[in-house]
N, C-alpha and C positions, 0 to 999 in steps of 0.2 A: 813840815809835812807829818801827818799822822802815820805811825808805823806800828807793826805788830810788836808784842812783847817777845823778846828773843832770849832763849836759853842756849848756852854753849855747853855741849857735853864732851868731856875728855875722858878717855880710858887709857891710863898710862902705868908704867912701872913706878916704883917709889920715887925715882929721881926725874920723873916727867918725860919718859921716852915712850914713843908710840909704836916703834918698829925696830927690828935689828938693823945692822948696817947693810944687810942684803935686801931689806924692805919687808921681811916677814913680820906680819902683825897679828895673825890669827893663831891662837886666841890669847891676848894678854890677860883679859879678865875671865873669870870662871862662869859657869852656866847661870847661877843665881843673879849675878850682875847683868848678864846678857838678857835675861828675862825682864829685869828691871828696866833696861833700855827699851825693850818692846812695849812695856807699859807706858813709858814716857812718850813714845811715838803716838800711842793711842790718845794721849792727853793733848796733843798738839794738832793744829790744822795743817801744818806743813813741816817737812823735814828738809833741811838745807845742807848741801854738801858741795865741795869744790870739785872741779873737773879732774884734778890730779888724783883725788881719792877714788873717783869713779874708774879712772884708767888703771890704777894699781890694785884696788880692792874689789871692784865690780860688785857693789852691794845691791841688795833688793830694796832696802829701806822701808820694808813693810812691817806691820805688826803681826807677828806670828804666834801670839798667845792663843791657846785653844778658845774658839768661839769669838775671838776679837778681830778677825781679819777685816771685818767691815769697818773697823775704826782706823784702818791704815791712813796715814796722812797723804796729802799731795806731796810728790817728790819734786824738789826744786834743786837745780844745779846752777851754781855760779860758774859760768863758762864763757868768758869774754870773747874767745876766738873760736868757739864751736869745735872743741877738741873731743867732745863726747863720742865714743866709738859707736858705730851703728849696730854693733853686735853686743853692746853692753846689756846687762839684764834690765837696766832702767829703760833703755831704748826699745827693746823688743817687747816689753810689757806695757808700753805707754798707752795702748788702747784699752788695757784692762784696769789700770790705775793711773791717774793723771801724772804726767811729767811736764814740768815747766822749766824752761832754760832762760836764765837771765844772761843776756849777751850784749856786747857793744854793737852799736849801729855799724853798718857798712860791711858786714861779713859776706862772703861769696854766696851768690844766689844758689849755686849748685849744692853747696853744703846746707844752706837753709832749707832747700826743697827736700833734700834727702832726709832731714830730721822731721820736717812737718809731714812728710809722706808716712812716717811711722806713727803719727798721731801726737807728736811732741809740740807743745805750745811755746813759741819763742816770744820773749818779752825783751824789747830793746831798752837798755839802760845807758844813758850818756856817761861819759867819763868825768871823773872829778878833776881837780886842778893838777893832781899828780899823774894824770894820764890813765890811771886804773879805773875800773868800774866804780861808779858812785853807789856804794852799798846802801847808804841811807835812802837814796832815791829808789833803789831796787826794792828795799823793804816797804817803802811807801806805795810802790806799785802793787806789791802783794796785798797790802791793806785795802787798796781800791778793789781788789778781787775778793774781798771778804775774809782774808786771812788775819786772824787776831793773835795767834800764838805760833811761833816758829821754834823748832828745835834744830840747832846747827850741830852736825856731827863731824865737822872737819872739812878739809885738812888743816895743816899747820899754817899755810899762808892765809887761807880764808879766816881761820880763827884769830890770827894775829891782826888782820885787817879790821875785824869787828871790834876787837879789844881796843885797838889804836883809835878807832873812830868813836869810842864810847857807846857802842850799840849793844853791848851785852848787859842784859838785865838780871841774868842769873847764870851762875857757873856751877855745873854739875860735874864733879871730878871723881872718877872711879880710880882708886889706887889698888893695883895688884901687888902682892908681896914678892916682887922680883926686881932685879936691877939689870940694866943693859950697858951702863957706862956711857962715856962721851961719844962713842961711835954710833950709838943708836940715834934714831931720828927723834928730834924734840917735838913735843906736843904743839908748840907755837913757834912760828918763824920769828925772826928778829923784830923787835919793837923800836929799835933805835934809841934806847934809853941810856943816857950817860950818867945820870945822877939818880940816886935812890929815891929822892923826894919827888921825882917825876914818874915813878912806877905806879901804875894803877893799883889801888888797894881795894881789898874785899873784906867783908865781914862774914864769918862762918855762921850760918843759920842752923845747920843740921849735920849730924854725923850718924852713920848707920853701918853696921857690919852685915854683909851679905856673903855667906860662905867664907872663903878666904880673903875676900876683898873688902875694902872700906869705901863708902860713898859719902862724899862731903858736898854740901850745897852752900854756895856763897852768893852774896849780893854785893854789887859795888858800893863802897862807902858813900860815894856821892849820891846814890839812890836811896840810901837808908833813911 
């Protein structure tokens, strides 16, 4: 199936942590890097996030650069079991800027109705062989709706699933000059890799210093 180009954006400490052990994540990166992310959003048709990130971070996922609000992307949530809170910023603003939810078939009609009443568009995506949502199919369904470029902004499980499935076309990694140690939350959940030669490999395309942070852009070696 045809699918959109997908960029995975990570903002982490030097050792790849995205939050403290208590879950605090704002703000790991400084203002220049955050402005860079808003510009990235303006360059993409859709921004994708996992439901856990919505629950813990309650993001807007808009482009808030001066004069660029009209370039905010469609907000897409990968939410297999419709955990999206009805009070989340995404939910309450769905009539102002589109929110699409990729979900597994068979969710409770009361929950479905509550979300659609807010103006949220539900897109059913069947499960893959492992029982989890088939993200490749989900992306193909986005392509059918005219989405050509997707920016994924987390979280750890969604990012890991995309990497594991070979669906990441570009990796944008923002490194902040801080460390949190092993008790911090990792940027990616487990990939189940036992041997180094099975690890996905990337080629660095670009490095840039923005304020105190460093931004690196990579492409998978298989795509190079």
